[in-house]
N, C-alpha and C positions, 0 to 999 in steps of 0.2 A: 504494500500500500504506500501511498505518498507520505512523505515526511518521516519515514523510518530511516534509521541510521544505516550506513553501509554494512555494519556488522550484523544487524538483524536480518537484512535482506540476504546477505551472503550465507548466513547460517541456514536460512530457510531454503535457499536454492540447494545447498549441500544436503540438507535433511530430506527434502522431497525428492531430489534427484537420486538419492540412494535407493528409493523405492520404485520410481517410475522412470521409464525411458525418456519421456518428454515432459518437461516442466516449463511453463511459460509464465513469466512475471510481467504483470501489467501495472504501470505506474498510474494508479487511478486516484481521482478525487471524488468528492460527493457529487460534483457536477457532471463528470464524464464517465462514471462507472458503468451506467446502463448502456450507453452508446458503444463503449469499448467492448463490453461483454457481447452485445448483439453482433458486432463485427467479427469477433473471434468465434462465437458459437455458429455463425452462419457458414463457416468453413469446415465444420466437423460432422455434419449430418447426424446420424443416429449413434455416434460414439458416446461412450460413458465418460463423463468429466467430473472432476473434483474441483470445487471452487473454495479457495481458502484465503484468509488474510495472511500476508507474509510474516506476521508476528507469531503465527501458530505453526509449530513444527512437530512432525511425527517422531516418536521415540522408538517405535518398533513397527513391524508389519501390522497393518490395520485391516480387519475384515471390511470390505467395501460396504457390506450391509450395515455396519455400524454408522457409516456416514450418510445413510439414507434416513435415519431416525432423527426427528427434530428434538434433540435434547436442549433444554433451555436452562440458563442460570438465573438466580434471583436478581443479581446485580445488573441493572439496566445496561451499564457500559459493556458488560461481557455477555449479555443475554444470548446473542446469536453468533458468538465468536467461533464455535466449532466449525470445521470444514464440512461441506455437504456434497453429496454425490447425486448425480442425476444424468439423464440422457440430454445431450446437447440440444436435440430437437425439441424436447419438452420445455426446457428453459427458454429457448428462443421463441417458441410459440407463446409462452406466458408473457414474455417481454414485448413481443410484437403486438399482442392484444392490449398492452398497457395495463394488464391486471396487476402488475407489480411495479412499484416506483423505486424500490430500493432492494438491497440484498436480503434483508430480513423477511420481507414479504415474498420474495422469490423463493427463499428457503422453505417457508411454510406451504406455499402453493404446490411446489414440486413434491414435497413430502405427502401432501394430500393426494396427489396423482398416483403415488406409490401405495396408497391405501392407509396411510396414517391419519387418523381422524382427530388427534389431539397432540399437543406437545407434551414431552415428558420432562417434568421439572426435576432438577438435580442440584447437587452442591459439590464443589470440587473437593471438599474435605472428606466426603464419604464415597465418592465414585472413583473409578479407575480411568476416567476419561482425560481430565485436564489438570495440569499443574501450572497455575498462574504465578509468575514471578514479578513482584511489584516493588522491589527494592534493589539498589545498587550494591548492597552488602548483605546478601542472603546467607543463611547458615548452610554452609556447603555440605555438612554431614546430613542435614535434613533433605537437601536437594538430591543428594545421591540416593537416599532411601526412597524418596518419592518417585524418582525416574525409573526405578526398578519395576513399578507396577502401574505407571500411567501410560496412556497411549499418546498424549500430546503435551507439549510444554509451550507456554506463551510468555515471552518477555515483553512487558509493557514498554512503551516508548520512553517513559521517564526513568526506566531502571537500567539503562545501558551505562555501565561503568567498567573500570578495569577488571574487577572481580568477575562480573557476569560475562564480559567479553572472553576472558580466558576459559570460563566454564563452557561457553557456547562453542569455542574452537575445539575443546576437547571432545564435546559431545558430537559435533558435526564437522569433522575434518573434510577437506576438499576431496572430491571424487576424482581420482587420477586414472585417465585412460592411457594405459601403457602403450597400446598399439598405435596411438595417434600422437603421442607426446613423449619426449624424453625427459621432461621436467619431473623432478621428484616432488613428493608431497610437501617437503620442507620448502622447496623453491616456490611452489604454488601458494603456500601459506604466506610467504614473504610478499608475494605479488599482490595479495589482497589489500595490503596497506593497513594503516592504523585506524583507530576509532574516529568516526566522524560524529561530532557532537550534534545532538538533536537541538532544534530551536528552543524547545521548552524541556529542559532536562533536570527538573526538580526531583529531589528524593521523594520516594513513596515508601512507607513502611507497612 
């Protein structure tokens, strides 16, 4: 998503790229997200797609069926944050009919098309779905315990600091294609560059 730091976006590409052959990052804003999605979906026919915010990264192989269920969190800011899976043609049809004006509406409508009649309320403390990180100085022992049983991790925009950057790079090292590049993993890590500060990088606890 727009306004994310380099480190968040690079970690997301590394994490999703480890699971899927093709990952496309769209630099979206609230104003252009629907048009960009329609443009991309129109080229994919009936392919299955996963739509995710770049701040949400998979920690292990994820059953696709898990991403078709509309799990919702009580916190309005994070309510629709989990990635969702659908047919590109279904999502495009919803957008072309203007039945959805944002991603949260799109997520609910395509879930209904899959037969889900209601959202499933949940909380990150008691489910195995999401680990939200909202501080620049998290307890690393607790982080390591949580990532063993969670499917996704999310680093909020304001939490990018030296400690979380190093943690992200250990979790999501670059994917090296040996057959097409002689660069080592260490060389690729160096090429990624240092932390790019967010515009609003206040601490959150």
